[in-house]
Structures are given as C-alpha cells and as structure tokens.
KOLGUSE-533718 format. One record per residue: residue number from 0; residue in three letters; chain; x, y, z of N, C-alpha, C, CB in turn. Coordinates in steps of 0.1 Angstrom, whole numbers. Glycine has a CB too. Layout:
REM residues N
NODE i aa ch n.px n.py n.pz ca.px ca.py ca.pz c.px c.py c.pz cb.px cb.py cb.pz
NODE NUM ALA A X Y Z X Y Z X Y Z X Y Z .
...
***
This chain:
REM residues 314
NODE i aa ch n.px n.py n.pz ca.px ca.py ca.pz c.px c.py c.pz cb.px cb.py cb.pz
NODE 0 ILE A -123 -231 258 -109 -229 256 -104 -237 244 -101 -233 268 .
NODE 1 ALA A -109 -249 242 -105 -257 231 -107 -250 218 -112 -271 231 .
NODE 2 SER A -118 -244 216 -121 -237 203 -111 -226 201 -135 -232 202 .
NODE 3 LYS A -108 -219 212 -98 -208 211 -84 -213 207 -97 -200 224 .
NODE 4 ARG A -81 -225 213 -68 -231 211 -66 -234 196 -65 -243 219 .
NODE 5 THR A -77 -239 190 -76 -243 176 -75 -230 167 -88 -251 171 .
NODE 6 TRP A -79 -219 172 -78 -206 164 -64 -200 164 -89 -196 169 .
NODE 7 TRP A -59 -198 176 -46 -192 176 -35 -200 183 -47 -178 182 .
NODE 8 GLY A -38 -211 189 -28 -220 194 -21 -216 207 -18 -222 184 .
NODE 9 ASN A -27 -206 214 -20 -202 227 -31 -202 238 -14 -188 225 .
NODE 10 PRO A -32 -213 245 -43 -214 255 -40 -205 267 -44 -228 260 .
NODE 11 MET A -28 -200 268 -25 -191 280 -30 -177 277 -10 -190 282 .
NODE 12 CYS A -33 -173 264 -37 -160 261 -52 -159 262 -32 -156 247 .
NODE 13 MET A -58 -157 274 -72 -157 276 -78 -143 273 -75 -160 290 .
NODE 14 THR A -69 -133 271 -74 -119 268 -73 -116 253 -68 -109 276 .
NODE 15 CYS A -69 -125 245 -66 -123 231 -80 -123 223 -57 -133 224 .
NODE 16 ASN A -86 -111 223 -99 -110 217 -100 -105 203 -108 -101 225 .
NODE 17 THR A -89 -99 198 -88 -94 185 -78 -101 176 -86 -79 185 .
NODE 18 LEU A -79 -100 163 -68 -105 155 -55 -100 158 -72 -103 140 .
NODE 19 LEU A -54 -87 161 -41 -81 165 -35 -87 177 -42 -66 166 .
NODE 20 ASP A -44 -89 187 -40 -96 200 -34 -110 197 -52 -97 210 .
NODE 21 ARG A -41 -117 188 -36 -131 186 -23 -131 178 -47 -138 178 .
NODE 22 LEU A -22 -122 168 -9 -121 161 2 -118 169 -11 -111 149 .
NODE 23 ILE A 0 -109 179 11 -105 188 14 -116 198 7 -92 195 .
NODE 24 ALA A 4 -122 203 6 -133 212 14 -144 206 -8 -139 217 .
NODE 25 GLU A 12 -147 193 19 -158 186 32 -153 180 10 -163 175 .
NODE 26 GLU A 35 -140 183 48 -133 178 48 -134 163 60 -140 184 .
NODE 27 ILE A 37 -133 156 37 -132 142 39 -117 138 23 -137 136 .
NODE 28 LEU A 33 -108 146 36 -94 146 42 -90 159 23 -85 143 .
NODE 29 VAL A 51 -80 158 58 -76 170 55 -61 174 74 -77 168 .
NODE 30 GLU A 50 -59 186 47 -46 190 59 -36 191 40 -46 204 .
NODE 31 THR A 56 -23 187 66 -13 189 62 -2 198 69 -7 175 .
NODE 32 GLY A 50 -2 203 45 8 212 37 19 204 56 14 219 .
NODE 33 ILE A 37 18 190 30 27 182 19 20 174 40 35 172 .
NODE 34 ASP A 6 25 175 -4 18 167 -1 19 152 -18 25 170 .
NODE 35 GLY A -2 8 146 0 8 131 14 6 127 -6 20 125 .
NODE 36 LEU A 23 4 137 38 2 134 42 -11 140 46 15 139 .
NODE 37 TYR A 45 -21 133 48 -34 138 60 -41 131 35 -44 137 .
NODE 38 GLY A 67 -49 139 77 -58 133 70 -70 127 87 -62 144 .
NODE 39 ARG A 76 -76 117 71 -88 111 80 -99 114 69 -85 95 .
NODE 40 SER A 74 -110 118 82 -122 121 86 -129 108 74 -132 130 .
NODE 41 GLY A 95 -139 109 98 -147 97 86 -154 91 109 -157 101 .
NODE 42 LYS A 77 -159 100 65 -166 95 57 -156 87 57 -171 107 .
NODE 43 PHE A 55 -144 92 47 -134 84 54 -131 71 45 -121 93 .
NODE 44 GLU A 67 -129 71 74 -125 59 74 -137 49 88 -122 62 .
NODE 45 ASP A 74 -149 54 74 -160 44 61 -160 36 76 -173 52 .
NODE 46 VAL A 50 -158 43 37 -158 36 37 -146 27 25 -157 46 .
NODE 47 LEU A 41 -134 31 40 -122 23 49 -124 10 45 -110 31 .
NODE 48 LEU A 61 -129 12 70 -131 0 64 -141 -9 84 -134 5 .
NODE 49 ARG A 58 -151 -4 52 -161 -13 40 -156 -21 48 -174 -5 .
NODE 50 PHE A 32 -147 -14 21 -140 -21 27 -131 -32 13 -132 -11 .
NODE 51 ASP A 38 -124 -29 45 -116 -38 49 -124 -51 57 -109 -32 .
NODE 52 ALA A 54 -136 -49 58 -145 -60 46 -149 -68 65 -157 -55 .
NODE 53 LEU A 34 -151 -61 22 -155 -68 17 -143 -77 11 -158 -57 .
NODE 54 ILE A 18 -131 -72 15 -119 -80 23 -119 -93 17 -106 -72 .
NODE 55 SER A 36 -122 -91 45 -122 -103 41 -132 -113 60 -125 -98 .
NODE 56 ARG A 37 -144 -108 32 -154 -118 20 -150 -125 30 -168 -110 .
NODE 57 PHE A 11 -143 -118 -2 -138 -124 2 -127 -134 -11 -133 -114 .
NODE 58 GLY A 12 -120 -132 16 -108 -140 27 -111 -150 19 -97 -132 .
NODE 59 ASP A 31 -123 -151 43 -126 -159 42 -122 -174 46 -141 -159 .
NODE 60 ASP A 29 -123 -179 27 -119 -193 28 -104 -196 14 -125 -198 .
NODE 61 GLN A 28 -96 -185 29 -82 -187 42 -77 -192 26 -75 -174 .
NODE 62 LYS A 52 -85 -191 66 -81 -195 69 -67 -190 67 -81 -211 .
NODE 63 ALA A 66 -64 -178 68 -51 -172 82 -47 -169 59 -50 -159 .
NODE 64 ASP A 85 -35 -170 98 -30 -165 98 -29 -150 101 -15 -171 .
NODE 65 VAL A 107 -36 -143 107 -37 -129 115 -25 -123 113 -50 -124 .
NODE 66 ILE A 109 -18 -113 117 -8 -106 113 -9 -91 113 7 -111 .
NODE 67 ARG A 123 -8 -82 121 -9 -68 126 4 -62 128 -21 -62 .
NODE 68 PHE A 117 13 -59 121 26 -53 122 24 -38 110 37 -56 .
NODE 69 PRO A 130 33 -32 131 33 -17 118 39 -11 143 40 -12 .
NODE 70 PRO A 116 38 2 104 43 8 104 59 8 102 38 22 .
NODE 71 GLY A 115 65 5 115 80 5 116 84 -10 127 85 12 .
NODE 72 MET A 110 97 -12 110 102 -25 114 117 -25 97 100 -32 .
NODE 73 ASN A 117 122 -36 121 136 -38 110 146 -33 125 139 -53 .
NODE 74 ARG A 113 154 -24 103 163 -18 97 172 -29 109 171 -6 .
NODE 75 ALA A 106 178 -37 101 187 -47 91 180 -57 113 193 -55 .
NODE 76 LEU A 94 168 -61 85 161 -70 72 157 -62 92 148 -75 .
NODE 77 PHE A 73 154 -50 62 151 -42 52 163 -41 66 147 -27 .
NODE 78 GLU A 58 175 -39 50 187 -39 43 189 -53 59 199 -35 .
NODE 79 LYS A 50 187 -63 45 189 -77 34 179 -80 56 188 -87 .
NODE 80 SER A 34 167 -74 24 157 -77 10 161 -73 28 144 -69 .
NODE 81 GLY A 8 171 -64 -5 175 -59 -10 167 -48 -14 174 -71 .
NODE 82 TYR A -2 158 -42 -7 150 -31 -12 158 -19 4 140 -26 .
NODE 83 LEU A -5 169 -16 -8 177 -4 -22 184 -6 3 187 -2 .
NODE 84 LYS A -26 186 -19 -39 192 -21 -50 183 -17 -40 196 -36 .
NODE 85 SER A -48 170 -18 -59 161 -16 -58 153 -3 -59 151 -27 .
NODE 86 PHE A -45 150 2 -43 141 14 -33 147 23 -39 127 9 .
NODE 87 PRO A -34 160 28 -24 165 37 -23 158 50 -26 180 39 .
NODE 88 ASP A -34 152 54 -34 145 67 -27 132 67 -48 143 71 .
NODE 89 LEU A -24 126 55 -18 113 54 -3 114 52 -24 105 44 .
NODE 90 ALA A 2 126 48 16 128 43 26 126 55 17 141 37 .
NODE 91 GLY A 37 121 51 48 120 61 61 126 56 51 105 64 .
NODE 92 THR A 67 135 64 80 141 59 91 136 67 78 157 61 .
NODE 93 VAL A 103 139 62 116 134 69 123 147 74 125 126 60 .
NODE 94 HIS A 125 148 87 132 160 93 145 155 99 123 166 104 .
NODE 95 SER A 154 164 100 167 161 106 173 173 113 176 156 94 .
NODE 96 PHE A 183 170 121 190 180 129 199 188 119 199 174 140 .
NODE 97 ALA A 199 201 119 207 209 110 214 220 118 198 214 99 .
NODE 98 GLY A 216 218 131 222 229 139 237 228 141 215 229 152 .
NODE 99 ASN A 242 236 150 257 236 153 259 230 167 262 251 153 .
NODE 100 ASP A 271 231 173 273 226 186 264 231 197 288 228 189 .
NODE 101 LYS A 262 244 196 253 251 206 239 245 205 253 266 204 .
NODE 102 ASP A 234 244 193 221 238 191 220 224 196 217 239 176 .
NODE 103 HIS A 231 216 194 231 203 199 231 202 214 244 196 194 .
NODE 104 ALA A 238 211 220 238 212 235 224 215 240 248 222 240 .
NODE 105 SER A 217 224 233 203 228 236 194 216 234 199 240 228 .
NODE 106 LEU A 196 208 224 188 197 221 189 187 232 191 190 208 .
NODE 107 LEU A 202 184 237 204 174 247 198 179 260 219 172 249 .
NODE 108 GLU A 198 192 263 192 197 275 177 196 275 196 212 277 .
NODE 109 THR A 171 198 263 157 197 262 153 182 263 152 202 248 .
NODE 110 LEU A 161 174 257 158 159 258 158 154 272 168 151 249 .
NODE 111 GLU A 169 158 280 170 154 293 159 159 302 184 159 299 .
NODE 112 GLY A 154 171 299 143 177 307 129 172 303 144 191 306 .
NODE 113 GLY A 129 163 293 116 157 288 108 167 279 108 154 300 .
NODE 114 GLY A 115 176 274 108 186 265 108 181 250 116 199 265 .
NODE 115 ASP A 103 189 242 101 186 227 114 189 220 89 193 221 .
NODE 116 TRP A 123 179 218 135 182 212 134 183 196 145 170 215 .
NODE 117 THR A 122 180 191 120 180 177 118 194 171 108 172 173 .
NODE 118 THR A 116 204 180 114 218 175 126 223 167 111 227 187 .
NODE 119 GLY A 138 218 169 149 222 162 152 214 149 161 221 170 .
NODE 120 GLN A 143 205 146 145 197 134 140 205 122 137 184 135 .
NODE 121 LYS A 147 203 110 143 209 98 139 199 87 155 218 93 .
NODE 122 ALA A 130 203 79 126 193 68 137 191 58 113 199 61 .
NODE 123 THR A 139 179 55 149 175 45 143 175 31 156 161 48 .
NODE 124 ASP A 151 172 21 146 171 7 140 157 4 157 174 -3 .
NODE 125 ILE A 137 149 14 131 136 13 117 136 20 140 125 18 .
NODE 126 VAL A 107 130 14 95 127 21 92 112 19 83 136 15 .
NODE 127 LEU A 83 107 27 79 93 27 69 91 15 73 88 40 .
NODE 128 ALA A 71 81 7 63 78 -4 49 74 1 69 68 -13 .
NODE 129 PRO A 38 80 -4 25 76 0 19 64 -8 15 87 -2 .
NODE 130 ALA A 25 61 -20 22 50 -28 34 46 -36 9 53 -37 .
NODE 131 ALA A 34 34 -41 46 29 -48 48 36 -61 45 14 -50 .
NODE 132 CYS A 37 41 -67 39 47 -81 42 61 -81 26 45 -88 .
NODE 133 TYR A 42 69 -70 44 83 -70 58 87 -75 42 89 -56 .
NODE 134 PRO A 69 80 -72 82 84 -78 83 80 -93 93 77 -70 .
NODE 135 LEU A 74 72 -98 76 67 -112 73 77 -123 66 55 -114 .
NODE 136 TYR A 63 85 -121 58 93 -133 68 104 -138 46 101 -129 .
NODE 137 PRO A 76 111 -129 86 120 -134 97 112 -141 92 128 -123 .
NODE 138 VAL A 100 100 -137 110 91 -143 106 88 -158 113 78 -136 .
NODE 139 VAL A 93 85 -159 88 82 -173 88 94 -182 74 76 -172 .
NODE 140 ALA A 84 105 -176 84 118 -184 98 121 -189 79 129 -175 .
NODE 141 ARG A 108 119 -182 122 122 -186 126 113 -198 132 120 -175 .
NODE 142 LYS A 119 102 -200 123 93 -211 118 99 -225 117 80 -209 .
NODE 143 GLY A 109 109 -225 104 114 -237 91 107 -240 114 112 -248 .
NODE 144 LYS A 87 108 -253 74 102 -257 74 86 -255 72 104 -272 .
NODE 145 LEU A 62 81 -252 61 67 -250 62 60 -264 47 64 -244 .
NODE 146 PRO A 66 47 -263 65 39 -276 50 37 -279 72 26 -274 .
NODE 147 ALA A 47 32 -291 33 31 -296 25 22 -286 33 25 -310 .
NODE 148 GLN A 32 11 -281 25 2 -272 24 7 -257 32 -11 -272 .
NODE 149 GLY A 29 19 -255 29 24 -241 39 17 -232 15 23 -235 .
NODE 150 ARG A 38 18 -219 47 11 -210 39 5 -199 57 22 -205 .
NODE 151 VAL A 45 -6 -193 40 -12 -181 51 -13 -171 33 -26 -184 .
NODE 152 TYR A 48 -10 -159 59 -10 -148 54 -19 -137 62 4 -143 .
NODE 153 ASP A 64 -26 -131 62 -34 -119 69 -28 -107 67 -49 -121 .
NODE 154 LEU A 61 -23 -97 67 -16 -86 64 -23 -73 62 -2 -86 .
NODE 155 ASN A 73 -21 -63 71 -26 -50 79 -17 -40 75 -41 -49 .
NODE 156 SER A 72 -12 -30 79 -3 -21 72 -2 -8 80 11 -27 .
NODE 157 TYR A 79 1 3 73 5 16 67 19 14 83 5 27 .
NODE 158 CYS A 55 21 19 48 33 18 44 38 32 36 32 9 .
NODE 159 PHE A 40 51 33 36 56 46 24 64 45 47 65 52 .
NODE 160 ARG A 14 62 54 3 71 55 -1 72 70 -10 65 47 .
NODE 161 ARG A -2 85 74 -4 88 88 -19 85 92 0 102 91 .
NODE 162 GLU A -22 73 96 -35 70 101 -34 59 112 -44 66 90 .
NODE 163 PRO A -29 63 124 -28 52 134 -41 46 138 -22 59 147 .
NODE 164 SER A -40 33 140 -53 25 143 -49 12 150 -60 22 130 .
NODE 165 LYS A -58 7 157 -57 -6 164 -60 -17 154 -66 -8 176 .
NODE 166 ASP A -66 -14 142 -69 -23 132 -55 -27 125 -79 -18 121 .
NODE 167 PRO A -51 -40 126 -38 -43 120 -37 -41 105 -35 -57 124 .
NODE 168 ALA A -49 -41 98 -49 -39 84 -47 -24 80 -62 -44 78 .
NODE 169 ARG A -46 -15 90 -44 -1 87 -30 3 93 -55 8 93 .
NODE 170 MET A -20 -3 87 -6 0 92 -2 14 86 3 -11 87 .
NODE 171 GLN A 6 20 94 11 33 89 23 32 80 16 42 101 .
NODE 172 MET A 30 21 81 41 18 71 38 4 66 55 19 78 .
NODE 173 PHE A 37 3 53 33 -10 47 39 -11 33 17 -10 46 .
NODE 174 ARG A 38 -23 27 43 -25 14 31 -26 4 51 -38 13 .
NODE 175 MET A 34 -20 -8 25 -19 -19 31 -24 -31 19 -5 -21 .
NODE 176 ARG A 25 -34 -37 30 -39 -51 20 -33 -61 30 -55 -51 .
NODE 177 GLU A 26 -28 -72 17 -22 -82 22 -27 -96 17 -7 -81 .
NODE 178 TYR A 12 -28 -105 15 -28 -119 8 -15 -124 9 -41 -127 .
NODE 179 VAL A 16 -7 -132 12 6 -137 12 6 -152 21 17 -131 .
NODE 180 ARG A 1 10 -158 0 11 -172 0 25 -177 -12 3 -178 .
NODE 181 ILE A 8 29 -186 9 43 -191 7 42 -206 22 50 -187 .
NODE 182 GLY A -2 50 -212 -4 49 -226 -17 57 -230 -6 35 -231 .
NODE 183 THR A -24 52 -240 -36 59 -245 -47 55 -236 -39 54 -260 .
NODE 184 PRO A -59 62 -236 -70 59 -228 -75 44 -231 -82 68 -231 .
NODE 185 GLY A -75 40 -243 -79 26 -246 -70 16 -240 -80 24 -261 .
NODE 186 GLN A -57 18 -241 -47 9 -235 -49 7 -220 -33 13 -238 .
NODE 187 VAL A -50 19 -213 -51 18 -198 -64 13 -193 -48 32 -192 .
NODE 188 VAL A -75 16 -200 -88 11 -196 -89 -4 -198 -100 18 -204 .
NODE 189 GLU A -83 -9 -209 -83 -23 -211 -74 -30 -201 -77 -26 -225 .
NODE 190 PHE A -63 -24 -197 -54 -29 -187 -61 -31 -174 -42 -21 -185 .
NODE 191 ARG A -68 -20 -170 -75 -21 -157 -86 -31 -157 -81 -7 -153 .
NODE 192 GLN A -94 -32 -167 -104 -42 -168 -99 -56 -167 -113 -41 -181 .
NODE 193 MET A -88 -59 -174 -81 -72 -174 -77 -75 -160 -69 -72 -183 .
NODE 194 TRP A -71 -65 -153 -66 -68 -139 -77 -69 -129 -57 -57 -135 .
NODE 195 MET A -89 -63 -132 -100 -65 -123 -104 -80 -123 -112 -56 -127 .
NODE 196 GLU A -105 -86 -135 -108 -100 -136 -97 -109 -130 -111 -104 -150 .
NODE 197 ARG A -85 -105 -133 -74 -113 -128 -72 -112 -113 -61 -109 -135 .
NODE 198 GLY A -75 -100 -108 -74 -99 -93 -84 -107 -86 -76 -84 -90 .
NODE 199 LYS A -96 -108 -91 -106 -117 -85 -101 -131 -85 -120 -115 -92 .
NODE 200 LYS A -96 -135 -96 -91 -149 -97 -80 -152 -87 -86 -152 -111 .
NODE 201 LEU A -71 -142 -85 -60 -143 -76 -65 -145 -61 -51 -130 -76 .
NODE 202 ILE A -75 -137 -57 -81 -138 -44 -88 -152 -42 -90 -127 -41 .
NODE 203 GLU A -95 -156 -53 -102 -169 -53 -92 -180 -51 -110 -171 -65 .
NODE 204 THR A -80 -179 -57 -70 -189 -56 -66 -191 -42 -58 -185 -65 .
NODE 205 LEU A -66 -180 -34 -62 -180 -20 -74 -183 -11 -56 -166 -16 .
NODE 206 GLN A -86 -186 -17 -98 -190 -10 -102 -180 1 -96 -204 -3 .
NODE 207 LEU A -101 -167 -3 -105 -157 7 -119 -151 2 -95 -145 7 .
NODE 208 PRO A -128 -149 12 -141 -143 8 -138 -128 4 -151 -144 20 .
NODE 209 TYR A -146 -124 -6 -144 -110 -11 -156 -105 -18 -132 -109 -20 .
NODE 210 THR A -157 -92 -19 -166 -85 -27 -158 -74 -35 -178 -78 -19 .
NODE 211 VAL A -164 -70 -46 -158 -59 -54 -168 -47 -54 -155 -64 -69 .
NODE 212 ASP A -162 -35 -52 -171 -24 -51 -164 -12 -56 -176 -22 -36 .
NODE 213 VAL A -172 -2 -61 -167 11 -65 -162 18 -52 -177 19 -73 .
NODE 214 ALA A -152 26 -53 -146 32 -41 -141 46 -44 -135 24 -36 .
NODE 215 ASN A -136 53 -34 -130 66 -36 -118 67 -27 -140 77 -33 .
NODE 216 ASP A -108 76 -31 -97 79 -22 -102 87 -11 -86 85 -30 .
NODE 217 PRO A -94 88 0 -98 96 12 -94 110 11 -92 90 25 .
NODE 218 PHE A -100 117 1 -97 131 -1 -101 139 11 -105 137 -13 .
NODE 219 PHE A -93 150 14 -94 158 26 -102 170 24 -80 161 31 .
NODE 220 GLY A -110 174 34 -116 187 34 -129 188 26 -107 197 29 .
NODE 221 ARG A -134 201 25 -147 203 19 -146 200 4 -151 218 21 .
NODE 222 ALA A -135 205 -3 -134 201 -17 -132 186 -19 -122 209 -23 .
NODE 223 GLY A -126 180 -9 -125 165 -10 -138 158 -11 -117 160 2 .
NODE 224 ARG A -148 163 -5 -161 156 -6 -166 156 -20 -171 163 4 .
NODE 225 MET A -164 167 -27 -168 167 -41 -160 158 -50 -167 182 -47 .
NODE 226 MET A -147 157 -47 -138 148 -54 -141 134 -52 -123 151 -51 .
NODE 227 LYS A -145 130 -40 -149 117 -37 -161 113 -45 -152 115 -22 .
NODE 228 ALA A -171 122 -45 -183 119 -53 -181 118 -67 -194 130 -50 .
NODE 229 SER A -172 126 -73 -169 126 -87 -162 113 -90 -160 138 -91 .
NODE 230 GLN A -152 109 -82 -145 97 -84 -154 85 -85 -134 95 -74 .
NODE 231 ARG A -163 84 -75 -172 73 -75 -182 73 -87 -180 73 -62 .
NODE 232 ASP A -187 85 -90 -197 86 -101 -191 82 -114 -202 100 -102 .
NODE 233 GLN A -178 84 -116 -171 81 -129 -165 66 -128 -160 90 -131 .
NODE 234 GLY A -166 60 -117 -161 46 -116 -146 45 -118 -168 37 -126 .
NODE 235 LEU A -139 55 -112 -124 55 -115 -117 46 -106 -119 70 -113 .
NODE 236 LYS A -123 42 -95 -116 33 -85 -125 22 -81 -111 41 -73 .
NODE 237 PHE A -120 10 -82 -127 -2 -77 -117 -9 -67 -131 -12 -88 .
NODE 238 GLU A -123 -16 -57 -115 -23 -47 -121 -38 -45 -115 -16 -34 .
NODE 239 VAL A -111 -47 -43 -115 -60 -38 -114 -59 -23 -105 -71 -43 .
NODE 240 LEU A -126 -62 -16 -127 -60 -2 -128 -74 5 -140 -52 1 .
NODE 241 VAL A -120 -75 15 -119 -88 23 -121 -85 38 -106 -95 20 .
NODE 242 PRO A -130 -92 45 -131 -90 59 -118 -94 66 -143 -97 65 .
NODE 243 ILE A -112 -85 74 -100 -89 82 -101 -86 97 -88 -80 76 .
NODE 244 GLU A -104 -74 100 -106 -70 114 -118 -77 120 -107 -55 116 .
NODE 245 SER A -129 -78 112 -141 -85 117 -148 -90 104 -150 -76 126 .
NODE 246 VAL A -158 -99 106 -166 -103 95 -173 -92 88 -175 -115 99 .
NODE 247 GLU A -178 -83 97 -186 -72 92 -178 -61 85 -194 -66 103 .
NODE 248 LYS A -166 -59 89 -157 -48 84 -149 -53 72 -149 -42 95 .
NODE 249 ARG A -150 -47 61 -143 -52 49 -131 -42 47 -152 -52 37 .
NODE 250 THR A -120 -48 42 -108 -40 40 -104 -41 26 -97 -45 50 .
NODE 251 ALA A -100 -30 20 -95 -30 6 -81 -37 5 -94 -16 0 .
NODE 252 CYS A -81 -48 -2 -68 -55 -3 -62 -54 -17 -70 -70 -1 .
NODE 253 LEU A -70 -52 -27 -66 -48 -41 -74 -36 -45 -67 -60 -51 .
NODE 254 SER A -67 -28 -53 -74 -16 -59 -71 -15 -73 -71 -3 -51 .
NODE 255 PHE A -81 -10 -81 -79 -8 -96 -83 6 -99 -88 -19 -104 .
NODE 256 ASN A -73 14 -103 -74 28 -104 -72 33 -118 -65 35 -94 .
NODE 257 TYR A -81 41 -123 -79 48 -136 -77 63 -132 -91 46 -145 .
NODE 258 HIS A -65 68 -135 -62 82 -131 -65 92 -142 -47 83 -128 .
NODE 259 GLN A -71 87 -153 -73 95 -165 -60 102 -169 -84 106 -162 .
NODE 260 ASP A -60 115 -172 -48 122 -176 -41 130 -165 -51 131 -188 .
NODE 261 HIS A -45 127 -153 -39 135 -141 -24 135 -141 -45 130 -128 .
NODE 262 PHE A -18 123 -141 -3 123 -140 3 126 -154 1 109 -136 .
NODE 263 GLY A -4 124 -165 1 128 -178 2 143 -179 -8 122 -188 .
NODE 264 VAL A -8 150 -174 -8 165 -174 3 170 -164 -22 170 -171 .
NODE 265 THR A 3 164 -152 12 169 -142 26 168 -146 10 161 -129 .
NODE 266 TRP A 30 157 -152 44 155 -156 47 156 -170 48 141 -151 .
NODE 267 GLY A 37 159 -178 40 161 -193 44 148 -200 51 171 -194 .
NODE 268 ILE A 37 138 -196 40 125 -203 31 124 -216 36 113 -194 .
NODE 269 ARG A 38 121 -227 32 122 -240 32 108 -247 38 132 -249 .
NODE 270 THR A 21 105 -254 21 92 -261 29 94 -274 6 89 -265 .
NODE 271 ALA A 30 83 -281 37 83 -294 30 92 -304 37 69 -300 .
NODE 272 GLN A 17 95 -302 10 104 -311 10 118 -306 -5 99 -312 .
NODE 273 ASP A 19 120 -296 21 134 -290 8 139 -283 25 144 -300 .
NODE 274 GLU A 0 130 -277 -11 133 -269 -8 131 -254 -24 125 -274 .
NODE 275 THR A -16 137 -245 -14 135 -231 -16 120 -227 -22 145 -223 .
NODE 276 ALA A -7 114 -221 -9 100 -217 -19 99 -205 5 94 -213 .
NODE 277 HIS A -25 87 -205 -34 84 -194 -27 73 -186 -48 79 -199 .
NODE 278 THR A -31 71 -174 -24 60 -165 -35 53 -157 -14 67 -156 .
NODE 279 ALA A -32 40 -154 -40 32 -146 -31 23 -138 -50 24 -154 .
NODE 280 CYS A -35 18 -127 -27 9 -119 -36 -1 -111 -18 17 -109 .
NODE 281 VAL A -30 -13 -108 -35 -22 -99 -26 -23 -87 -38 -36 -106 .
NODE 282 GLY A -31 -21 -75 -23 -21 -63 -27 -33 -54 -25 -8 -56 .
NODE 283 PHE A -17 -39 -49 -18 -50 -39 -14 -46 -26 -11 -63 -44 .
NODE 284 GLY A -22 -47 -16 -18 -44 -2 -12 -57 4 -30 -40 7 .
NODE 285 MET A 2 -57 4 9 -69 7 6 -74 22 24 -67 6 .
NODE 286 GLU A 7 -65 31 4 -69 45 -11 -72 47 8 -58 55 .
NODE 287 ARG A -20 -65 40 -34 -68 41 -38 -82 37 -42 -57 34 .
NODE 288 VAL A -33 -86 25 -36 -99 20 -30 -110 29 -31 -101 6 .
NODE 289 THR A -18 -107 34 -11 -116 44 -20 -118 56 3 -112 47 .
NODE 290 LEU A -24 -107 62 -33 -107 73 -46 -114 71 -36 -93 78 .
NODE 291 ALA A -52 -112 59 -64 -119 55 -62 -134 55 -69 -114 41 .
NODE 292 LEU A -51 -139 50 -48 -153 50 -47 -159 64 -34 -156 43 .
NODE 293 PHE A -41 -152 73 -40 -156 87 -54 -156 94 -30 -148 95 .
NODE 294 LYS A -62 -145 90 -75 -144 96 -84 -156 92 -81 -131 91 .
NODE 295 HIS A -84 -159 79 -94 -169 74 -89 -183 74 -98 -165 60 .
NODE 296 HIS A -76 -185 74 -71 -199 74 -64 -203 87 -61 -200 63 .
NODE 297 GLY A -63 -194 96 -57 -197 109 -42 -193 110 -59 -211 112 .
NODE 298 LEU A -37 -193 122 -23 -189 124 -13 -200 122 -21 -184 138 .
NODE 299 ASP A -17 -212 120 -9 -224 117 -9 -226 102 -13 -237 125 .
NODE 300 THR A 2 -221 95 2 -222 81 2 -237 76 14 -215 75 .
NODE 301 SER A 7 -246 84 8 -260 80 -6 -266 79 16 -268 89 .
NODE 302 ALA A -16 -259 85 -30 -265 85 -39 -257 75 -36 -263 99 .
NODE 303 TRP A -33 -249 67 -41 -242 57 -46 -251 46 -32 -230 50 .
NODE 304 PRO A -56 -248 39 -62 -257 28 -51 -260 18 -73 -250 21 .
NODE 305 GLU A -51 -273 14 -40 -278 6 -39 -270 -7 -43 -292 2 .
NODE 306 ASP A -50 -266 -13 -49 -258 -26 -42 -244 -23 -62 -256 -32 .
NODE 307 VAL A -45 -238 -12 -38 -225 -8 -24 -227 -6 -45 -219 4 .
NODE 308 ARG A -20 -238 1 -6 -240 3 1 -243 -10 -4 -252 13 .
NODE 309 LYS A -5 -250 -19 1 -253 -32 3 -241 -40 -8 -263 -40 .
NODE 310 ALA A -7 -231 -39 -5 -219 -47 6 -210 -41 -18 -211 -46 .
NODE 311 LEU A 8 -211 -28 19 -203 -22 32 -210 -21 14 -198 -9 .
NODE 312 TRP A 32 -222 -17 45 -229 -15 48 -239 -27 44 -237 -2 .
NODE 313 GLY A 39 -241 -36 42 -250 -47 42 -265 -43 55 -247 -53 .
***
C-alpha cells in the first residue's frame, strides 16, 4: 500500500488500477458518465496553462498572428474542406430544435416516455471543429495573395473527435495548440523541420520519455488505407510519442504535418508569386502532455523534478 500511496496519494482507493482511476480518485479529472468527456480541476488546468505558456516561449520568435477560434465552425466551410471524405466517423455536428408548439409537445411526450427525443432535431449551420486549423484556411484565402515571407499563425481551440475510450489520452473534446505555416514549399518544409527539433527539446525540458516516428492520419474506409500508406511513404506526418496509458502504449503528444498544397488548392490560397500555397503545422495535444506530466512525475505537482517545475512555474 505504501508504494501505491506515493503514486497517487489516496490509500483508500484500493481499486485505482489505471491512470484514469487515479486521476478521478484525486479529483484531477471529473467524471461525466461519458467515456472521453471529463471535467478538469483547477490543478489540471494550472499545469495545462503553464504548458501553454511554455509553448509560447518556445514559439516567441515566430512572430505569429494569434487567432482563437471557438470550438464550432461554419458547416459549409467544413464540408468544402474535405474532412468528411477522409474522417466521417470522427466528425461531430450541432443539431437543434426547429419545430413549433405542437412539435415541442411531442418532444416532451417522447422524453417523458423514455423515447428518442433527438429524432426531431435538425442540423444547424455549425459543426464541431476537428482541429484548431480548419477554420483558418478560408480566412487566409480571403486576404488575397500571401506576402513574400508567407504567414505564420498561432491557434488554440477546443476540438472534437468521436472516438470514446477509457484511455484518458483519447478525449472526445480536447484542446489543440497549433503553429501553422503558409507559404512556398521551401518555407513550410523548413518550418516543419525546425519545429521537429524544437518540439523534441520542449518534451526533453519536461523530462518526459519519448520517441519520434513517422505516422498517418486515421483515414476511413478502403480508400483510406491507400491514403495512410501514401502519407507514411512520403513522410508527411511525424509524431512525438509519449507513453501515457501504459509504458507499452505510446500516445501522440505533438505532431508535425506537411499538407503539401491540399489546403492551398481547396481554398485558393496563392503565394506572392501567384503559385498555389503549401501549408504545414505543428500541433500540441494540450491535455495529452498534461496527462503525461502527471503520469511520469506523479499526481503531487509539488514533488515534481525541480527543473520541470522551474520550466513550468518559473
């Protein structure tokens, strides 16, 4: 019991066998009754926000334009982005009641009888953003041609992906911090390579174990298998992987993505030379890195390694 007490500090919780159990027992995460949907305590938020500030210090030289989009985005723009072609199983839509008094009475009757009251809901013009950068590209396109140096953006938003799991690192609603580079192929490739090195240094500063590996997005269906293979073969996506749920299971905490001209073609983004722009991004899984810190340094933040505390708390 003593060894367990030093790990999560709650000797009464004899059934806390997983990281999620321990986080909930210590009220660092708060259960909602839905897998992958949790409340965050002040302790959790403090660590996450200090990690966010650390990212800002690492990216200060980027002189990025800061935009904070809400977690919802324009449905028409979402449809144009092509997300549903590749990830229909992860998408989240926003529905709402659009009936009259009679329809309302029917809804209440169905609800009281334990039926499915959602059948009368209609899709709104808002969907849940799957990544922080998705609302950005049409905004950039409306500005006209890029300046010669291209553009860099700093984004942070709640995102949604429909993948319920007992793994706390696979939340359905989570925050994503991104730096996005838009410009010529040379500019964005250089940006991604720079952030791959900088990202490793960031994780080393937090004294977290990690590996870097080529990766692919979770494309859906038969065609998706070909897209996965192509993405990996071209080395378009790399991830910093940290064990969170278990030592054997690694979780992507940072990702480095080269989209080539996909978003440039989709939205008509042009460089100063009137060529199709390329894009790249570095994404930080805010909750995932926070969870990794609790996993590897313990649930008592005052006992974390001094260098880690200095990096986060100064």
